[in-house]
N, C-alpha and C positions, 0 to 999 in steps of 0.2 A: 421608479415610483418616489414619490414626495416624502418627505420626513415631516412627520406630526409636530406640532407644537408640542412642548413640555407639558402644558396645562390642561390639555384635553383629554387624558386618562389614555392615551391611544400609545400603540408601539411605534417605532420607527418603522418606515415602509422598507421593505426589504423581500427578497425571495427566501420562501420557507422549504421550497422543494415539494414535492409530489405527496410527501406523507402529511404535512400540514396544511393542503391544498383545499380541494374540494370533495373529499372523499365523504364527509360529514354533510356536504351540502345536500346530497342527494335525499336523506333523510328530512332535511327540511323542505325540500322540494314537493315531497310526498305529504308532508304536512299541510303545507299551504294550498296544495291540491284538494286534501279532504276538508279543508275549512272552508274554501270556497265553495266546494260542491253543496256541504251541508247547509251553509248560509244561504245559498240559492235556491235550493230545494224548500227549505223554510217559507223564504220569500215568495215562491211560486205558489205554496200551500195556504199562504194566509189569505184572510179575507179582505175585502175591501175593493175599491175601483181597479179598473184597469191601470190607472196612472200609478196605483200604489204597489201593482207587480212590474211593470214594465221598465218605468225609470229607475228603482231601485235596483233592479237586476240588471239594467244597462251600465249604471254607474258601478255596480261591484263586478262586472265582466271585464270593464275599463281596466281594472286594478291588474287584472293577469297581464297584459301586453305591456303594460306600464312597468309592473314588477321584471318581466322577462326582458326587456329591451334596455331599462336603465338601472334599475334597482339592484337587480341578481348581480351584474359586474362590480358595482360599488361594493356591495356587502362581501363579495369574495376577495377584492383587491384590499379591502379595509382602507381604504383612502379617503381624506375627509378634505371637501371642497366645495364650490358654488353647486355643483351638480347634486351634491348629497340634499342640499338644503330644497334643490328645485325638486328632486324625487319626493322627498319628505312632506314637502308642502302640497304637492299633487296628490300623496298617498292620502292624507288627512282629508283634503278636499274632497276626493272620491269616496271616502270612508262617511263623510258628514252628509255629502248628498245623498248617499244610500240611507242612512240613518233617518235623514229629514223627512223622506216620503214613507218609511217604514221602518219603525221602530226594532224589527226583528233584525234589520241590518247590523245592529250591534254586535252580533254575535261574531262577525268578520274582526272585533277586536283582538279575537285569539291569533291572527295573522298579523294584524296591522301592528300592533304594539312590538312583537319581536322584530318586525322589520324596521321600524324605527329606531330600535336599540343598536341593530347591526349596522345601520347605515349613517348613524350621527355618533358625535361624541356624546358622553353620558349626561351633561348638562342638557344642552339640546334635546337629546330624545327625551327626557324626563317632561321638559314642557310642551314638547308636541304630543307626547303619550297623555299628560293632563288635559290637553285641549281635546284630543279625541274622546277621553273617557267622559268629560264634561257634556261632549256633544249630546247623548242621550237624555242628559238632563235639562237640556235647553229645550230639546224637543218637547218633552213631557211638560217643560213650564208653559209652552207654547199651545199644545194639542192635549195635554193630560186631560182635559175636562171630557173630550170626546172620547179617549180612551180608558177614562176610569181610574187614571192614575193621577198621583201627586208626587211634587219635586221631593217632599220629605219621604217619600217610599223609595223613591230611586237614588236619591243623595247618598244614603249610607252605602250602597251597592257601588256606585262609582268612586266614592273614596277608598273604599276597600279595593277597588280594581285598580285605582292609581298607585296604592301601597304596593298590591301584588306586582302592579308594571315595574315598580323602583325594583323591587326585590329579585324580580325575574331579569331587569336588565343587568342588575350587578352579577347576577349568576352567569348570562351568557357572555358577558364581558369576560368574566374569569374563565369561563371554559374555553373560550376562543384565544384568550391570552396563552393559556396554559398550553392549549394545541399548537399553538405557533412556537411557542418555546420548545417545546418538545421537537416539534419539526424543524428548527433551527438547530437543536442539538443532533437529531438525526443527521441531518445534512452535512454538520461539521464532521460527525463521527465518519458519514462516507468519505468526504474529502480526506479526513485522516487517513483512514483505510486506503485510499488508493495513493495518497504520499507514501506511506508506509511500504506499500507494494513496489512503489517505482523505486523506492529507495532500495528496497531489498533485490530488488532486479538488477540496479545498477551496481548495488555491492557484489553480487552474483557475477556480472559481466566482469566486473575489476579483479573479483579473485579469480575466474577462468583466464583472464588475461594473464594474470600472474603465475599461473599454473602453465599455461601454454609457453610463456616465456622461459620458466624454468626448464621445462622438458625440451624446448629447442635447444637452451643452452648447454644443458648436461648430454644431450644423446647427437644431434645433426652438427652443432657448432663444433663439439669437440672430435668428432668423426671426420670432418672437414678439415679441421687443422692437423690431425694426425696423417691424413693423406699428403696434405701439401709438405709437410715435413718429410715424408718419406719420399715423394716423387723429388723433391729437391736434393735429397741425399742421393738418389738413383741417378739424376742428372751429374752430380759430381762424381760420380764412380762409373758411369757407363765406359770409359776408354780405361781408366786406370785398374778398376777392379768390376769387370763385366759380371762376375758369379755375385757379388754383393749387391751389385746394381737388379740383377733380376730378383734376389732374396727380396730386396725393399720393394720393388715392384709387385712382387708377390704377395707381401704384407700389405701393400696398399690396395690391391684388389680384394683382398679380405676383410681390410677395415672398411671399403666402400659397399660391400656386400652387407656387411653385419649394419652399417649406417642406413642401407636402404630397409634392411628389416625393421631397426629400430624405427625408421619414418613409417613404414607400413603398419607395423604395431601399435605406433604412436597413434595413428589417424583411426585405427580400429579400436583403441583402447584395450588391447592386450598386453599381457605380461612381457617383459622386454626379452628379447630373443638370447641374452645373456644368460637368463634365468630358465631358460625353458629345456627340460631335461636334464637339468643338473642343480647342484647346490649353491648356496650361497659363497662357500669357500672355494670351489671350482669357479665359479664366475669372477672372485676376487684374484684368483691365481691367473686367470687366462687376462685379466687387465694388467698384471704385473708381468706377464710374459711380454705384453705389447710393448710397455715400456722399454724393456730390455731390448726387444728389436728395433725400437725407432731410435734409441740414445745410446745403447751400450752402457749404461750405468749398471752398477752392481744393485739389483734389486732383491731384497730378501723377502720371503713371503712367509707367513706362520699362522698357523691355527692352532689355538690352545683350549682344553678342555673339550668336552663332548659336543659335537654340535647338534643343535637343537632344530625341530621343524618350527618356523617363524612364518608369521603371516605375511601374505606377499607384500601387504603395504610397508612392513619393516624390511624385508628383503631388498624392495626396490630402493627405499632411500637410503639404506647402507650401500647398494651398489653404485648410485648416483654420486654418494659420498668419495666413494674411493674414485671413480671417475673424474670429479672435478677435482680431488686433491692431485691425482696423476697429472690432470692437464696443467694444474699449477705449477707442478715441478717441471714439466715439459717446458713450458713457457717463460716461467719466472725464475727456476733454480739454476742458472747457468753453471754456477761453480760447484753443483752438487756432484759427489762421488758416490755415494750409498743413498739408499732408499729402504726405508723398513716399513713393510706392511703388514700388521697385525691384527688378527680377529680373535677376540677370546671371549667363550661360551661360559658361564657361570650360572650359579642359581638364581641369582638377583636379575641376569639378564644378557644381554650383548654389548661389547665394547669393540669399536673399531679404532685404530690408529695408523696412519699414515706419517711418518716421519723422515726429513733428509737433513742434509748437512750442508745444506747450499748457502747462500749470503743471506738470508732471513731479509724481515722487515719489521715494521713498528706496526704493530695491529692497531692500535688508537692514532694512527697518523693520518687516518683518510685513505690509505691506499687499498683496503679493500675492495673487489671488483663485485660486479653483480652476480658472479657465481658463488663467493662466501656468503654473500647475505641469503642467496637462494637455497645454499645447502643449510643455512640455520633455520629457514623459514621451512624447509621440509622436515628436518628433524623437529621441529617444535610441533608439527602436525600430528606426529605420532608421540606426543607426549616425552620425546628423548631431549638430551642437551647436547649440543655442540660446541667445541670450544677449538680456538686458536691461539696456538702458542710460538711466538716467534722475537726474533730480536736481531739486529744487525750483526752478521757474522757467526750466529748461533743457530741457523738452519729455521725450519718451520716444523711445527706438530699439529697435524688435525687430528682431534679424538671426538668420538660421538659415543654417547653411552644411551641405550635403550632399555627400559625396564622390560620384563616379562609380561606387564598388565598393559603393555602397549595396545592400541586398538587393532583388533582383528577381524572387525565386520566389515571394513571398507577394502575393497579392493583397489589397487592401482591402476590408473588409468594409463599409464605409458610408462 
């Protein structure tokens, strides 16, 4: 659509959406139809010759297709151009022709004036509305003697009609402008809601991808790493120490079964197998025993305080933390000799600590992998705090503290 000139009092052409389009126009169509029928009936019932009936009714009837074919679209689109002037000129001509043959045709002003106002800029509409209102005065000036009317008798009515036309025009313009502004706001709101919904959907996808990445890293990836280590150990022992090779292969089979169960539970969003039918401390002890079997390290596992029933979401996060810390010991703490795994239950909550005496690293040196970042993200989700303390030659300590007020309503998804 075209943009209107700044001086014509119109709005910039734009699409305002269905809320501001043609809903209200149905009422106007009804008013136009009633105005036409009333004027046509009055013309038909008026006295006079056949000419005074047929010609004005014909001219009045021509306004209907002229409005339907040309004017209605212009009024809905609210565009101003040469077609608007053509429509308005034709409308005024047909109205004046109707009134010239029968003064009762002046009743059509109730429909003509609003159409002029809705199809033209305000200044042009007022000029043509004045011409239309003065048409009955001119008819009286030429034929008033036959009708028993005088110019001074109808002129005040015409002037009042002109004033009312201006006020009506201003009111219609204001209503239409407010309607379109409201429609524009509604359309912008709809677009904003769609944008928010799209961003929320994308954020949800991103969060779910992050969760899936953590789950895969903490379950399947670590299980496969353990299996590879055990198989490699068995390969090196198959001739020199066949009994130990069998033990390692047996342990690899157990880890593979547990990893398969983890994968199935992960897909089905169930409780991790390590926590089914057992407590958190039992699951932690099994992780420590697995590290002993794989590496031969001295692993000391201890539980302090009276174990409390924790939400499943908290149990899962603590178990994943132990798995990640033990996986890091297996992969990075090559010089470690002892590992301490400590679980402490107290009135404030539960604390978990995994400490090794390996070579350590500099935590702020950019060496943290995805596992540590994923662990910290998991702990943050349950309102806990995770810290990693390390240094070259000083080993590494992973500590997690979770308050008893941690979220209890959200079940773990894997």
